[in-house]
MARVEX-414274 format. One record per residue (C-alpha): residue number from 1; residue in three letters; x, y, z. Coordinates in steps of 0.25 Angstrom, whole numbers. Example, Ala and Ser with C-alpha at 12.3 -4.5 7.8 and 13.67 -1.06 7.14 Angstrom:
REC   n res  east north    up
REC   1 ala    49   -18    31
REC   2 ser    55    -4    29
This chain:
REC   n res  east north    up
REC   1 met   -93  -405  -407
REC   2 pro   -98  -391  -406
REC   3 lys  -104  -385  -419
REC   4 leu   -98  -373  -426
REC   5 thr  -105  -361  -422
REC   6 pro  -113  -353  -433
REC   7 pro  -103  -341  -432
REC   8 leu   -91  -351  -434
REC   9 tyr   -97  -358  -446
REC  10 arg  -102  -346  -452
REC  11 ala   -88  -340  -452
REC  12 ile   -83  -354  -458
REC  13 ile   -93  -353  -469
REC  14 asp   -90  -338  -472
REC  15 glu   -75  -341  -473
REC  16 ala   -76  -353  -481
REC  17 his   -85  -346  -491
REC  18 lys   -75  -335  -492
REC  19 his   -65  -345  -497
REC  20 asn   -76  -352  -507
REC  21 leu   -77  -364  -498
REC  22 arg   -89  -371  -494
REC  23 val   -93  -375  -480
REC  24 ala  -100  -388  -476
REC  25 ala  -107  -391  -463
REC  26 his  -109  -404  -456
REC  27 ile  -122  -402  -449
REC  28 tyr  -133  -408  -441
REC  29 tyr  -143  -398  -436
REC  30 leu  -154  -391  -444
REC  31 ala  -151  -378  -437
REC  32 asp  -136  -378  -441
REC  33 ala  -139  -381  -455
REC  34 lys  -148  -368  -456
REC  35 glu  -137  -359  -450
REC  36 leu  -127  -365  -459
REC  37 leu  -135  -362  -471
REC  38 arg  -137  -348  -466
REC  39 ser  -122  -347  -464
REC  40 gly  -119  -352  -479
REC  41 ile  -115  -366  -477
REC  42 asp  -112  -374  -490
REC  43 ile  -113  -389  -487
REC  44 phe  -120  -397  -476
REC  45 ala  -113  -410  -474
REC  46 his  -124  -418  -468
REC  47 gly  -139  -414  -468
REC  48 ile  -147  -409  -456
REC  49 arg  -149  -420  -446
REC  50 asp  -156  -415  -434
REC  51 lys  -170  -411  -439
REC  52 asp  -178  -409  -452
REC  53 val  -174  -397  -460
REC  54 asp  -185  -386  -460
REC  55 asp  -190  -375  -469
REC  56 glu  -179  -365  -464
REC  57 ala  -168  -375  -468
REC  58 ile  -173  -378  -481
REC  59 ala  -175  -363  -484
REC  60 leu  -160  -361  -480
REC  61 phe  -155  -372  -489
REC  62 lys  -163  -365  -501
REC  63 gln  -156  -352  -498
REC  64 his  -143  -359  -499
REC  65 arg  -144  -368  -511
REC  66 asn  -129  -371  -512
REC  67 val  -129  -378  -499
REC  68 val  -127  -393  -500
REC  69 val  -132  -404  -490
REC  70 ile  -124  -417  -489
REC  71 pro  -135  -425  -482
REC  72 asn  -125  -436  -477
REC  73 leu  -137  -444  -472
REC  74 pro  -137  -454  -460
REC  75 glu  -138  -469  -464
REC  76 arg  -153  -471  -466
REC  77 glu  -150  -486  -465
REC  78 thr  -139  -496  -469
REC  79 thr  -145  -507  -477
REC  80 glu  -140  -521  -481
REC  81 gln  -139  -515  -495
REC  82 asp  -130  -504  -490
REC  83 leu  -121  -515  -483
REC  84 gln  -120  -523  -495
REC  85 phe  -116  -511  -503
REC  86 ala  -106  -507  -493
REC  87 ala  -100  -521  -492
REC  88 glu   -95  -519  -506
REC  89 thr   -84  -510  -501
REC  90 val   -85  -512  -486
REC  91 pro   -78  -524  -479
REC  92 ala   -87  -535  -474
REC  93 ala   -83  -533  -459
REC  94 gln   -88  -518  -460
REC  95 ile  -101  -522  -467
REC  96 lys  -103  -532  -456
REC  97 arg  -101  -522  -445
REC  98 met  -111  -512  -453
REC  99 arg  -121  -523  -454
REC 100 asp  -120  -527  -439
REC 101 ala  -121  -512  -435
REC 102 glu  -134  -511  -444
REC 103 ala  -140  -524  -438
REC 104 ser  -137  -519  -423
REC 105 arg  -144  -505  -425
REC 106 lys  -155  -503  -415
REC 107 pro  -169  -499  -420
REC 108 glu  -168  -486  -413
REC 109 ala  -155  -482  -419
REC 110 val  -161  -486  -433
REC 111 gln  -173  -477  -430
REC 112 arg  -164  -465  -426
REC 113 ala  -155  -467  -438
REC 114 arg  -168  -466  -447
REC 115 glu  -173  -454  -440
REC 116 phe  -159  -447  -442
REC 117 tyr  -159  -451  -457
REC 118 gly  -173  -446  -458
REC 119 ile  -170  -432  -453
REC 120 gln  -159  -431  -463
REC 121 ala  -167  -438  -474
REC 122 arg  -178  -428  -473
REC 123 asn  -169  -416  -473
REC 124 leu  -162  -421  -485
REC 125 ala  -175  -423  -493
REC 126 lys  -179  -409  -489
REC 127 leu  -166  -402  -493
REC 128 asn  -166  -410  -506
REC 129 ala  -180  -406  -509
REC 130 ala  -176  -391  -506
REC 131 gly  -165  -392  -516
REC 132 val  -153  -392  -507
REC 133 arg  -141  -397  -513
REC 134 ile  -138  -411  -508
REC 135 gly  -124  -417  -507
REC 136 phe  -119  -431  -503
REC 137 gly  -110  -436  -493
REC 138 thr  -110  -446  -481
REC 139 asp  -100  -447  -470
REC 140 ser   -98  -462  -472
REC 141 ser   -93  -461  -486
REC 142 ala   -80  -456  -483
REC 143 glu   -76  -470  -481
REC 144 val   -87  -479  -486
REC 145 gly   -94  -475  -499
REC 146 trp  -106  -484  -498
REC 147 asn  -112  -475  -489
REC 148 ala  -113  -465  -500
REC 149 his  -123  -474  -507
REC 150 gln  -131  -476  -494
REC 151 glu  -131  -461  -492
REC 152 met  -137  -459  -506
REC 153 thr  -148  -470  -503
REC 154 asp  -151  -462  -490
REC 155 met  -152  -449  -498
REC 156 val  -162  -455  -507
REC 157 ala  -170  -461  -496
REC 158 ala  -171  -447  -490
REC 159 gly  -178  -442  -502
REC 160 met  -168  -438  -513
REC 161 thr  -168  -444  -527
REC 162 pro  -157  -453  -531
REC 163 ala  -154  -443  -542
REC 164 gln  -152  -432  -531
REC 165 val  -144  -441  -522
REC 166 leu  -135  -444  -534
REC 167 val  -133  -430  -537
REC 168 ala  -130  -427  -523
REC 169 ala  -119  -438  -522
REC 170 thr  -112  -434  -535
REC 171 lys  -114  -420  -541
REC 172 thr  -117  -413  -528
REC 173 ala  -107  -420  -520
REC 174 ala   -96  -417  -530
REC 175 glu  -101  -402  -530
REC 176 ile  -100  -401  -515
REC 177 val   -85  -405  -515
REC 178 lys   -82  -398  -528
REC 179 leu   -78  -410  -535
REC 180 asp   -81  -405  -549
REC 181 gln   -76  -417  -556
REC 182 leu   -86  -426  -549
REC 183 gly  -101  -428  -547
REC 184 thr  -106  -429  -561
REC 185 val  -103  -437  -573
REC 186 ala   -99  -426  -583
REC 187 ala   -89  -422  -594
REC 188 gly   -76  -417  -587
REC 189 lys   -79  -423  -574
REC 190 ser   -72  -435  -567
REC 191 ala   -78  -448  -572
REC 192 asp   -81  -454  -558
REC 193 phe   -94  -461  -558
REC 194 leu  -101  -474  -554
REC 195 val  -108  -484  -564
REC 196 leu  -120  -490  -557
REC 197 asp  -128  -503  -560
REC 198 ala  -142  -496  -557
REC 199 asn  -148  -482  -558
REC 200 pro  -146  -474  -545
REC 201 leu  -158  -465  -549
REC 202 asp  -167  -477  -547
REC 203 asn  -161  -481  -534
REC 204 ile  -150  -474  -527
REC 205 asn  -145  -487  -522
REC 206 asn  -140  -490  -536
REC 207 thr  -128  -481  -533
REC 208 arg  -123  -493  -526
REC 209 arg  -124  -502  -539
REC 210 ile  -110  -498  -543
REC 211 ala  -105  -504  -556
REC 212 lys   -93  -496  -559
REC 213 val   -85  -484  -553
REC 214 tyr   -77  -474  -561
REC 215 leu   -67  -464  -556
REC 216 arg   -61  -454  -565
REC 217 gly   -66  -462  -577
REC 218 lys   -60  -475  -573
REC 219 glu   -68  -487  -567
REC 220 leu   -64  -492  -553
REC 221 asp   -60  -506  -551
REC 222 arg   -71  -508  -540
REC 223 ala   -68  -523  -539
REC 224 ala   -53  -521  -536
REC 225 met   -57  -510  -526
REC 226 trp   -67  -519  -519
REC 227 ala   -57  -530  -518
REC 228 ala   -46  -521  -512
REC 229 trp   -56  -515  -502
REC 230 met   -62  -528  -497
REC 231 lys   -49  -535  -494
């Protein structure tokens, strides 16, 4: 599809801002990110993916401190640990297809995927080090939430600390979509939280060790939900 031209997206951004609306751009190229920053963009849905960010880009981000970047990293790898975790909520037939797909990947495809992840990982590390606001999201998790945990693992592998990733995935993510009752555990907010069996600050993969889930202060019956899903 053809990209929006700068005059068109500048008009969209200006009109949205007149109505106190924010604008998100789904980007790929470094050059587009720079021009969007100059034009007043609010949110980047996806990081810069064609090349490493340069000093000019970092300077533009520093001039626009309220801009949020949602990295949406490509899969660095899908491990057996990932598949075992996914198997808790994904039917066995689907897990088999995923495992077979991983086993059949060609070495050159694996290398291309690593290089593609590498560009975005380096860019995330640079933007995070420069103080850019980092959000959280992944294309996959509209349907299968285990990918959110995989995304957190990949963000830490890119250079963020577990604490920074947890803030991005909770507090900052809620702020982006203006869900003021969510994102932190605090008086007056909705009591939505996980209870884990291990500290995610020690290892981000400990977010997968879920003991209990609470929504609006009530514990979910995870066993009953699992039985219903896995019929």
